[in-house]
Structures are given as C-alpha cells and as structure tokens.
PDB file as gemmi writes it, atoms N, CA and C in Angstrom:
CRYST1    1.000    1.000    1.000  90.00  90.00  90.00 P 1                      
ATOM      1  N   MET A   1      43.305 125.945  99.769  1.00  0.00           N  
ATOM      2  CA  MET A   1      44.729 125.773  99.690  1.00  0.00           C  
ATOM      3  C   MET A   1      45.319 124.557 100.225  1.00  0.00           C  
ATOM      4  N   SER A   2      45.789 124.034  98.572  1.00  0.00           N  
ATOM      5  CA  SER A   2      46.478 121.997  99.434  1.00  0.00           C  
ATOM      6  C   SER A   2      47.720 122.283 100.236  1.00  0.00           C  
ATOM      7  N   LEU A   3      47.802 121.121 100.655  1.00  0.00           N  
ATOM      8  CA  LEU A   3      49.309 121.778 101.754  1.00  0.00           C  
ATOM      9  C   LEU A   3      49.981 119.937 100.529  1.00  0.00           C  
ATOM     10  N   ARG A   4      51.444 120.115  99.943  1.00  0.00           N  
ATOM     11  CA  ARG A   4      51.729 119.507  99.671  1.00  0.00           C  
ATOM     12  C   ARG A   4      52.475 119.002 100.281  1.00  0.00           C  
ATOM     13  N   GLY A   5      53.205 117.705 100.437  1.00  0.00           N  
ATOM     14  CA  GLY A   5      54.671 117.636 100.524  1.00  0.00           C  
ATOM     15  C   GLY A   5      55.920 117.516 100.133  1.00  0.00           C  
ATOM     16  N   LYS A   6      57.033 117.804 100.502  1.00  0.00           N  
ATOM     17  CA  LYS A   6      58.448 117.517  99.611  1.00  0.00           C  
ATOM     18  C   LYS A   6      58.319 116.231  98.297  1.00  0.00           C  
ATOM     19  N   GLU A   7      58.980 116.818  97.504  1.00  0.00           N  
ATOM     20  CA  GLU A   7      58.927 115.879  96.568  1.00  0.00           C  
ATOM     21  C   GLU A   7      59.892 114.864  97.046  1.00  0.00           C  
ATOM     22  N   VAL A   8      60.376 113.750  96.166  1.00  0.00           N  
ATOM     23  CA  VAL A   8      61.316 112.725  96.333  1.00  0.00           C  
ATOM     24  C   VAL A   8      61.484 111.751  95.526  1.00  0.00           C  
ATOM     25  N   ARG A   9      61.433 111.246  94.621  1.00  0.00           N  
ATOM     26  CA  ARG A   9      61.774 109.673  93.646  1.00  0.00           C  
ATOM     27  C   ARG A   9      62.595 108.940  93.807  1.00  0.00           C  
ATOM     28  N   PRO A  10      62.176 108.165  94.146  1.00  0.00           N  
ATOM     29  CA  PRO A  10      62.936 106.588  94.687  1.00  0.00           C  
ATOM     30  C   PRO A  10      63.393 105.821  93.732  1.00  0.00           C  
ATOM     31  N   GLU A  11      63.294 104.498  93.684  1.00  0.00           N  
ATOM     32  CA  GLU A  11      63.974 104.008  92.379  1.00  0.00           C  
ATOM     33  C   GLU A  11      63.718 102.432  93.461  1.00  0.00           C  
ATOM     34  N   ILE A  12      62.363 101.788  93.427  1.00  0.00           N  
ATOM     35  CA  ILE A  12      62.668 100.566  94.255  1.00  0.00           C  
ATOM     36  C   ILE A  12      62.981  99.392  93.034  1.00  0.00           C  
ATOM     37  N   ASP A  13      63.777  97.944  93.157  1.00  0.00           N  
ATOM     38  CA  ASP A  13      63.306  96.911  92.052  1.00  0.00           C  
ATOM     39  C   ASP A  13      62.150  96.545  92.132  1.00  0.00           C  
ATOM     40  N   ARG A  14      62.102  95.674  91.229  1.00  0.00           N  
ATOM     41  CA  ARG A  14      61.058  95.500  90.326  1.00  0.00           C  
ATOM     42  C   ARG A  14      60.260  94.569  91.498  1.00  0.00           C  
ATOM     43  N   VAL A  15      60.700  93.761  92.086  1.00  0.00           N  
ATOM     44  CA  VAL A  15      60.039  93.166  92.597  1.00  0.00           C  
ATOM     45  C   VAL A  15      59.530  93.949  93.741  1.00  0.00           C  
ATOM     46  N   SER A  16      59.870  94.777  94.542  1.00  0.00           N  
ATOM     47  CA  SER A  16      59.386  95.190  95.479  1.00  0.00           C  
ATOM     48  C   SER A  16      58.161  96.608  95.189  1.00  0.00           C  
ATOM     49  N   HIS A  17      57.556  96.439  94.121  1.00  0.00           N  
ATOM     50  CA  HIS A  17      57.387  97.620  93.167  1.00  0.00           C  
ATOM     51  C   HIS A  17      56.080  97.025  93.162  1.00  0.00           C  
ATOM     52  N   GLU A  18      56.393  95.363  92.448  1.00  0.00           N  
ATOM     53  CA  GLU A  18      55.048  94.412  92.869  1.00  0.00           C  
ATOM     54  C   GLU A  18      54.383  94.432  94.014  1.00  0.00           C  
ATOM     55  N   GLN A  19      55.668  94.809  94.969  1.00  0.00           N  
ATOM     56  CA  GLN A  19      54.615  93.896  96.168  1.00  0.00           C  
ATOM     57  C   GLN A  19      53.970  95.243  96.368  1.00  0.00           C  
ATOM     58  N   LEU A  20      54.510  96.417  96.229  1.00  0.00           N  
ATOM     59  CA  LEU A  20      54.307  97.688  97.300  1.00  0.00           C  
ATOM     60  C   LEU A  20      52.047  97.650  96.033  1.00  0.00           C  
ATOM     61  N   SER A  21      52.696  97.882  94.692  1.00  0.00           N  
ATOM     62  CA  SER A  21      51.384  97.793  93.817  1.00  0.00           C  
ATOM     63  C   SER A  21      50.410  97.341  93.853  1.00  0.00           C  
ATOM     64  N   ILE A  22      50.605  95.784  95.177  1.00  0.00           N  
ATOM     65  CA  ILE A  22      49.393  94.557  95.459  1.00  0.00           C  
ATOM     66  C   ILE A  22      49.323  95.002  96.182  1.00  0.00           C  
ATOM     67  N   MET A  23      49.828  95.575  97.301  1.00  0.00           N  
ATOM     68  CA  MET A  23      49.252  96.065  98.522  1.00  0.00           C  
ATOM     69  C   MET A  23      48.408  97.537  98.077  1.00  0.00           C  
ATOM     70  N   ALA A  24      48.687  97.979  97.725  1.00  0.00           N  
ATOM     71  CA  ALA A  24      48.574  99.572  97.601  1.00  0.00           C  
ATOM     72  C   ALA A  24      47.023  98.633  96.271  1.00  0.00           C  
ATOM     73  N   LYS A  25      46.833  98.213  95.549  1.00  0.00           N  
ATOM     74  CA  LYS A  25      45.380  97.442  95.078  1.00  0.00           C  
ATOM     75  C   LYS A  25      44.633  96.916  96.834  1.00  0.00           C  
ATOM     76  N   HIS A  26      45.571  96.458  97.632  1.00  0.00           N  
ATOM     77  CA  HIS A  26      44.504  96.143  98.595  1.00  0.00           C  
ATOM     78  C   HIS A  26      43.789  96.668  99.604  1.00  0.00           C  
ATOM     79  N   GLY A  27      44.714  97.660  99.973  1.00  0.00           N  
ATOM     80  CA  GLY A  27      44.708  98.983 100.732  1.00  0.00           C  
ATOM     81  C   GLY A  27      42.947 100.026 100.139  1.00  0.00           C  
ATOM     82  N   ASP A  28      42.771  99.835  98.857  1.00  0.00           N  
ATOM     83  CA  ASP A  28      42.778 100.755  97.870  1.00  0.00           C  
ATOM     84  C   ASP A  28      42.634 102.199  98.311  1.00  0.00           C  
ATOM     85  N   THR A  29      43.984 102.282  97.810  1.00  0.00           N  
ATOM     86  CA  THR A  29      44.967 103.468  97.989  1.00  0.00           C  
ATOM     87  C   THR A  29      45.895 103.443  96.186  1.00  0.00           C  
ATOM     88  N   GLN A  30      46.555 104.517  96.640  1.00  0.00           N  
ATOM     89  CA  GLN A  30      47.216 105.014  95.075  1.00  0.00           C  
ATOM     90  C   GLN A  30      48.748 103.900  96.081  1.00  0.00           C  
ATOM     91  N   ILE A  31      49.338 104.163  94.525  1.00  0.00           N  
ATOM     92  CA  ILE A  31      50.681 103.210  94.701  1.00  0.00           C  
ATOM     93  C   ILE A  31      51.614 104.091  95.646  1.00  0.00           C  
ATOM     94  N   ASN A  32      51.295 105.320  95.082  1.00  0.00           N  
ATOM     95  CA  ASN A  32      52.674 106.527  95.271  1.00  0.00           C  
ATOM     96  C   ASN A  32      52.343 107.544  96.599  1.00  0.00           C  
ATOM     97  N   GLN A  33      50.719 106.587  97.420  1.00  0.00           N  
ATOM     98  CA  GLN A  33      50.703 107.044  98.806  1.00  0.00           C  
ATOM     99  C   GLN A  33      51.147 106.305  99.875  1.00  0.00           C  
ATOM    100  N   LEU A  34      51.056 104.591  99.756  1.00  0.00           N  
ATOM    101  CA  LEU A  34      51.575 103.787  99.747  1.00  0.00           C  
ATOM    102  C   LEU A  34      52.612 103.990 100.335  1.00  0.00           C  
ATOM    103  N   ALA A  35      53.231 104.248  99.775  1.00  0.00           N  
ATOM    104  CA  ALA A  35      55.196 104.438  99.044  1.00  0.00           C  
ATOM    105  C   ALA A  35      55.643 105.464 100.422  1.00  0.00           C  
ATOM    106  N   ALA A  36      54.871 106.813 100.431  1.00  0.00           N  
ATOM    107  CA  ALA A  36      55.197 107.683 100.556  1.00  0.00           C  
ATOM    108  C   ALA A  36      54.698 107.743 102.519  1.00  0.00           C  
ATOM    109  N   LYS A  37      53.996 106.337 102.642  1.00  0.00           N  
ATOM    110  CA  LYS A  37      53.639 106.020 103.417  1.00  0.00           C  
ATOM    111  C   LYS A  37      54.451 105.264 104.270  1.00  0.00           C  
ATOM    112  N   PHE A  38      55.049 104.006 103.676  1.00  0.00           N  
ATOM    113  CA  PHE A  38      56.017 103.798 103.941  1.00  0.00           C  
ATOM    114  C   PHE A  38      57.627 104.504 104.693  1.00  0.00           C  
ATOM    115  N   LEU A  39      58.134 104.715 103.393  1.00  0.00           N  
ATOM    116  CA  LEU A  39      59.196 105.881 103.768  1.00  0.00           C  
ATOM    117  C   LEU A  39      59.443 107.318 104.914  1.00  0.00           C  
ATOM    118  N   GLU A  40      57.303 107.370 105.311  1.00  0.00           N  
ATOM    119  CA  GLU A  40      57.709 108.226 106.834  1.00  0.00           C  
ATOM    120  C   GLU A  40      57.811 107.525 107.772  1.00  0.00           C  
ATOM    121  N   LYS A  41      57.285 106.123 107.574  1.00  0.00           N  
ATOM    122  CA  LYS A  41      57.010 105.465 108.724  1.00  0.00           C  
ATOM    123  C   LYS A  41      59.493 104.722 108.883  1.00  0.00           C  
ATOM    124  N   ALA A  42      59.586 104.823 107.417  1.00  0.00           N  
ATOM    125  CA  ALA A  42      61.525 104.489 107.374  1.00  0.00           C  
ATOM    126  C   ALA A  42      62.019 105.426 108.011  1.00  0.00           C  
ATOM    127  N   ILE A  43      61.731 106.162 108.043  1.00  0.00           N  
ATOM    128  CA  ILE A  43      62.565 107.900 108.471  1.00  0.00           C  
ATOM    129  C   ILE A  43      62.605 108.056 109.847  1.00  0.00           C  
ATOM    130  N   ALA A  44      61.006 107.856 109.600  1.00  0.00           N  
ATOM    131  CA  ALA A  44      60.285 108.206 111.470  1.00  0.00           C  
ATOM    132  C   ALA A  44      61.333 107.169 112.514  1.00  0.00           C  
ATOM    133  N   TYR A  45      61.649 105.654 111.874  1.00  0.00           N  
ATOM    134  CA  TYR A  45      61.782 104.578 112.904  1.00  0.00           C  
ATOM    135  C   TYR A  45      63.731 104.755 112.978  1.00  0.00           C  
ATOM    136  N   GLU A  46      64.103 105.189 111.828  1.00  0.00           N  
ATOM    137  CA  GLU A  46      66.110 105.522 111.686  1.00  0.00           C  
ATOM    138  C   GLU A  46      66.340 106.875 112.495  1.00  0.00           C  
ATOM    139  N   TRP A  47      65.393 108.266 112.378  1.00  0.00           N  
ATOM    140  CA  TRP A  47      65.238 108.898 112.909  1.00  0.00           C  
ATOM    141  C   TRP A  47      65.597 109.151 114.343  1.00  0.00           C  
ATOM    142  N   HIS A  48      64.232 108.118 115.031  1.00  0.00           N  
ATOM    143  CA  HIS A  48      63.960 107.600 117.050  1.00  0.00           C  
ATOM    144  C   HIS A  48      65.887 107.508 116.441  1.00  0.00           C  
ATOM    145  N   GLU A  49      66.467 105.807 116.474  1.00  0.00           N  
ATOM    146  CA  GLU A  49      67.388 105.835 116.412  1.00  0.00           C  
ATOM    147  C   GLU A  49      68.795 106.737 115.987  1.00  0.00           C  
ATOM    148  N   ILE A  50      68.866 107.404 115.662  1.00  0.00           N  
ATOM    149  CA  ILE A  50      69.741 107.979 115.405  1.00  0.00           C  
ATOM    150  C   ILE A  50      69.280 109.364 116.546  1.00  0.00           C  
ATOM    151  N   SER A  51      68.354 109.815 116.248  1.00  0.00           N  
ATOM    152  CA  SER A  51      68.962 110.731 118.182  1.00  0.00           C  
ATOM    153  C   SER A  51      68.664 110.100 119.216  1.00  0.00           C  
ATOM    154  N   LEU A  52      68.903 109.337 119.280  1.00  0.00           N  
ATOM    155  CA  LEU A  52      69.595 107.881 120.335  1.00  0.00           C  
ATOM    156  C   LEU A  52      70.542 108.303 120.360  1.00  0.00           C  
ATOM    157  N   ILE A  53      71.545 107.967 119.030  1.00  0.00           N  
ATOM    158  CA  ILE A  53      73.291 107.993 119.560  1.00  0.00           C  
ATOM    159  C   ILE A  53      72.984 109.324 120.009  1.00  0.00           C  
ATOM    160  N   LEU A  54      72.204 110.905 119.269  1.00  0.00           N  
ATOM    161  CA  LEU A  54      73.264 111.487 119.050  1.00  0.00           C  
ATOM    162  C   LEU A  54      73.526 111.965 120.814  1.00  0.00           C  
ATOM    163  N   ASP A  55      72.010 111.862 120.775  1.00  0.00           N  
ATOM    164  CA  ASP A  55      71.551 112.494 122.380  1.00  0.00           C  
ATOM    165  C   ASP A  55      72.690 111.451 123.443  1.00  0.00           C  
ATOM    166  N   ARG A  56      72.856 110.138 123.473  1.00  0.00           N  
ATOM    167  CA  ARG A  56      73.610 109.634 123.948  1.00  0.00           C  
ATOM    168  C   ARG A  56      75.510 110.037 123.629  1.00  0.00           C  
ATOM    169  N   SER A  57      76.004 110.577 123.306  1.00  0.00           N  
ATOM    170  CA  SER A  57      76.911 111.335 122.274  1.00  0.00           C  
ATOM    171  C   SER A  57      77.466 112.645 122.671  1.00  0.00           C  
ATOM    172  N   GLU A  58      76.049 113.288 122.695  1.00  0.00           N  
ATOM    173  CA  GLU A  58      76.344 114.380 123.652  1.00  0.00           C  
ATOM    174  C   GLU A  58      75.967 114.124 124.919  1.00  0.00           C  
ATOM    175  N   ARG A  59      75.784 113.909 125.670  1.00  0.00           N  
ATOM    176  CA  ARG A  59      75.941 113.388 126.875  1.00  0.00           C  
ATOM    177  C   ARG A  59      76.632 113.293 127.497  1.00  0.00           C  
ATOM    178  N   LEU A  60      77.785 111.905 126.999  1.00  0.00           N  
ATOM    179  CA  LEU A  60      79.239 111.545 127.203  1.00  0.00           C  
ATOM    180  C   LEU A  60      80.417 112.197 126.843  1.00  0.00           C  
ATOM    181  N   GLY A  61      79.838 113.598 125.765  1.00  0.00           N  
ATOM    182  CA  GLY A  61      81.133 114.795 125.269  1.00  0.00           C  
ATOM    183  C   GLY A  61      80.851 115.944 126.264  1.00  0.00           C  
ATOM    184  N   LYS A  62      79.770 115.622 127.407  1.00  0.00           N  
ATOM    185  CA  LYS A  62      79.495 116.797 128.091  1.00  0.00           C  
ATOM    186  C   LYS A  62      80.656 116.213 129.588  1.00  0.00           C  
ATOM    187  N   LEU A  63      80.317 115.134 130.167  1.00  0.00           N  
ATOM    188  CA  LEU A  63      80.853 114.230 130.705  1.00  0.00           C  
ATOM    189  C   LEU A  63      82.236 114.460 130.468  1.00  0.00           C  
ATOM    190  N   ARG A  64      82.673 114.184 129.726  1.00  0.00           N  
ATOM    191  CA  ARG A  64      84.503 113.542 129.075  1.00  0.00           C  
ATOM    192  C   ARG A  64      84.636 115.118 129.494  1.00  0.00           C  
ATOM    193  N   ARG A  65      84.038 116.863 129.000  1.00  0.00           N  
ATOM    194  CA  ARG A  65      84.690 118.137 129.053  1.00  0.00           C  
ATOM    195  C   ARG A  65      84.746 118.082 130.578  1.00  0.00           C  
ATOM    196  N   ALA A  66      83.154 117.582 131.018  1.00  0.00           N  
ATOM    197  CA  ALA A  66      84.096 117.935 132.799  1.00  0.00           C  
ATOM    198  C   ALA A  66      84.942 117.410 133.101  1.00  0.00           C  
ATOM    199  N   ALA A  67      85.035 116.337 132.845  1.00  0.00           N  
ATOM    200  CA  ALA A  67      86.229 115.239 133.425  1.00  0.00           C  
ATOM    201  C   ALA A  67      88.004 116.273 133.290  1.00  0.00           C  
ATOM    202  N   ASP A  68      87.691 115.942 132.026  1.00  0.00           N  
ATOM    203  CA  ASP A  68      88.906 116.871 131.390  1.00  0.00           C  
ATOM    204  C   ASP A  68      89.172 118.138 131.942  1.00  0.00           C  
ATOM    205  N   SER A  69      88.053 119.159 131.884  1.00  0.00           N  
ATOM    206  CA  SER A  69      88.405 120.325 133.118  1.00  0.00           C  
ATOM    207  C   SER A  69      89.197 120.239 134.886  1.00  0.00           C  
ATOM    208  N   ASP A  70      87.932 119.270 135.279  1.00  0.00           N  
ATOM    209  CA  ASP A  70      88.030 119.141 136.401  1.00  0.00           C  
ATOM    210  C   ASP A  70      89.474 118.532 136.700  1.00  0.00           C  
ATOM    211  N   GLY A  71      90.737 117.606 135.694  1.00  0.00           N  
ATOM    212  CA  GLY A  71      91.583 116.900 136.145  1.00  0.00           C  
ATOM    213  C   GLY A  71      93.144 118.259 135.901  1.00  0.00           C  
ATOM    214  N   ASP A  72      92.292 119.556 134.999  1.00  0.00           N  
ATOM    215  CA  ASP A  72      93.300 119.982 134.596  1.00  0.00           C  
ATOM    216  C   ASP A  72      93.957 121.298 135.323  1.00  0.00           C  
ATOM    217  N   GLY A  73      94.341 121.263 136.315  1.00  0.00           N  
ATOM    218  CA  GLY A  73      94.286 121.684 137.525  1.00  0.00           C  
ATOM    219  C   GLY A  73      95.135 121.263 138.661  1.00  0.00           C  
ATOM    220  N   GLY A  74      94.904 119.953 138.703  1.00  0.00           N  
ATOM    221  CA  GLY A  74      94.745 119.212 139.998  1.00  0.00           C  
ATOM    222  C   GLY A  74      95.973 118.814 140.235  1.00  0.00           C  
ATOM    223  N   GLY A  75      96.664 118.191 139.204  1.00  0.00           N  
ATOM    224  CA  GLY A  75      98.290 118.622 139.680  1.00  0.00           C  
ATOM    225  C   GLY A  75      99.746 118.832 139.514  1.00  0.00           C  
ATOM    226  N   LYS A  76      99.110 120.340 139.041  1.00  0.00           N  
ATOM    227  CA  LYS A  76     100.076 121.454 138.607  1.00  0.00           C  
ATOM    228  C   LYS A  76      99.988 121.827 140.037  1.00  0.00           C  
ATOM    229  N   GLY A  77     101.704 122.750 140.341  1.00  0.00           N  
ATOM    230  CA  GLY A  77     101.660 122.969 141.831  1.00  0.00           C  
ATOM    231  C   GLY A  77     103.019 122.907 141.988  1.00  0.00           C  
TER     232      GLY A  77                                                      
END                                                                             
C-alpha cells in the first residue's frame, strides 16, 4: 500500500520553474518532489508564525475576559 499526500497544482512563474528544474537536476530528484519539499517547508514556517499569533491572541483574550469580569461588579452598589 502506498501512502500518497494530497495533490495541489500551484502555478509558478517561468523563472522560478527554470530555477526549480535546475535545482532538481542538480539534486538528482524529480521537479515535483523538490517543489513539494519546498512547499511543505514554507507551509511549516508560515504555520509556526500563525500559531504564535493565535496563541498570543488566545492568551490576550483570556486576560481581557478576566479583567472585564473582575471589573463588572466592583463599582455598583
């Protein structure tokens, strides 16, 4: 049984395709395998950046909700 990833077909400009082709030939690999490797690296990097922002946002939201709930009953009465 062969495990295969999901397929995407991005279009890249001519110069990038030529550069990718040269790198693939130099590395003795197929161009689609090299493109997938680069795309996966880029996704991992971007995901890391986004996950840090999401984590910070979540923490700030929790802090903000806690501050809002502490201030709700203090001045009434």
